[in-house]
C-alpha positions in Angstrom: -6.6 24.2 2.9 -3.2 25.8 3.3 0.0 24.1 2.6 2.8 23.4 5.1 6.2 25.0 5.1 7.6 21.8 3.5 5.0 21.9 0.9 3.5 18.5 1.4 -0.1 17.6 1.9 0.3 14.1 3.2 -2.0 11.1 3.4 -1.4 7.4 4.0 -3.0 4.2 2.8 -3.1 1.1 4.8 -3.2 -1.3 2.0 -4.6 -4.8 3.0 -3.3 -7.7 0.8 -4.2 -11.4 1.0 -0.6 -12.6 1.6 1.7 -12.8 4.6 3.4 -16.1 4.4 5.5 -15.4 1.4 7.7 -12.5 2.5 9.2 -12.0 -0.9 5.8 -11.4 -2.5 4.8 -9.0 0.3 8.1 -7.0 -0.2 7.6 -7.0 -3.9 4.2 -5.4 -3.5 5.6 -2.8 -1.2 8.5 -2.0 -3.5 6.0 -1.4 -6.4 4.7 1.6 -4.4 8.3 3.0 -4.1 9.7 2.4 -7.6 8.6 3.0 -11.1 8.9 0.5 -13.9 12.5 1.6 -14.6 13.6 1.0 -11.0 13.7 4.7 -10.2 12.6 5.5 -6.6 9.7 7.8 -6.2 11.3 10.4 -3.9 8.1 11.4 -2.1 6.7 7.9 -1.4 7.5 6.0 1.7 6.5 2.6 3.1 6.1 3.3 6.8 5.3 -0.2 8.0 4.5 -3.7 6.9 2.4 -5.8 9.3 2.0 -9.5 8.4 -0.2 -12.0 10.1 0.8 -15.6 9.4 -2.5 -17.2 10.5 -4.7 -14.8 8.7 -2.3 -14.8 5.7 -2.9 -11.1 5.4 -0.5 -8.1 5.4 -1.1 -4.4 5.8 1.4 -2.1 4.0 1.3 1.5 5.1 2.2 3.8 2.2 2.5 7.5 2.7 2.9 10.2 0.1 1.6 13.6 -1.0 -2.2 13.3 -1.5 -2.0 14.2 -5.2 0.5 11.4 -5.8 -0.6 8.7 -3.3 -3.1 7.2 -5.7 -0.4 6.4 -8.3 1.7 4.6 -5.7 -1.2 2.6 -4.3 -2.4 1.6 -7.7 1.1 0.4 -8.6 1.2 -1.8 -5.4 -2.3 -3.1 -6.0 -1.4 -4.0 -9.7 1.6 -6.0 -8.3 -0.6 -7.7 -5.7 -3.0 -8.8 -8.5 -0.1 -10.2 -10.5 1.7 -11.9 -7.6 -1.0 -13.3 -5.4 -2.5 -16.5 -6.6 -6.0 -16.6 -5.0 -6.6 -20.1 -6.2 -4.1 -21.4 -3.6 -4.4 -18.7 -0.9 -5.3 -20.0 2.5 -5.8 -18.2 5.8 -8.4 -17.9 8.5 -9.3 -14.3 7.5 -12.1 -14.2 4.9 -10.8 -12.3 1.9 -12.3 -10.6 -1.1 -9.4 -11.0 -3.3 -5.6 -10.2 -3.7 -6.4 -6.7 -2.4 -9.1 -6.5 0.4 -9.1 -3.0 1.6 -7.7 0.3 0.5 -8.3 2.9 3.3 -6.8 6.4 3.0 -6.1 8.5 6.0 -5.2 12.2 6.1 -2.0 13.0 7.8 -0.9 16.6 7.2 -2.9 19.5 5.8 -5.4 17.1 4.1 -9.1 16.9 5.0 -11.1 13.8 5.5 -13.3 14.8 2.5 -10.4 14.8 0.2 
């Protein structure tokens, strides 16, 4: 597939996590996708949206980045979710599989579904 004039082949992940009631934890997980361990911002990563449902106690964090880098940012966010969400005390009306429930990836720009 050809690249765009800006050189990005973009995709997004709608990361579903089992926390919505503790805003600081949700923000910490989102920031893990944006910053490395030294606090340096990943210049090509963006959190486009955070949707939190209090009753379900579930949030969806939309992370966008070039397809060849997105996996690193999503894994960093997932790792933080595993560290920060205590499933022993997690409550909500939505059934959950764990701290991270769903990791769907969607093509945005010059990326095919098969990738």
